[in-house]
C-alpha angles and dihedrals in degrees: 000000000000122000108224128190117198116199101210109003108155099087124084098278096039093049092049091049093047090051092051092048092050089050089052090054102260124143101234130196123180119204105201144127088249094224097116093058142295136294123252122257111285094031120111113223118208108190115218138139101228093206089069127082113262095022092130098044096101096049097036090071090066133070118236131200090207139004122203122198113207106151129085138188118225115215125195121207092200120102117220 
């Protein structure tokens, strides 16, 4: 069994990927704010805003076979 960490993972793509990984027998953890949606059954959700200090503390204590980055941050150069 592979231990998989998904950074993001509560939006449409992340949730679908997490579901497929669980069905394939992976142990899946999603590190996300959890505002885009929920995680499928069998996926551990660690709530964290990765723009804040210490956001990775909980998951950095574990070893992962794979880490998948799915989230992004949109920046605008326009001043309002």
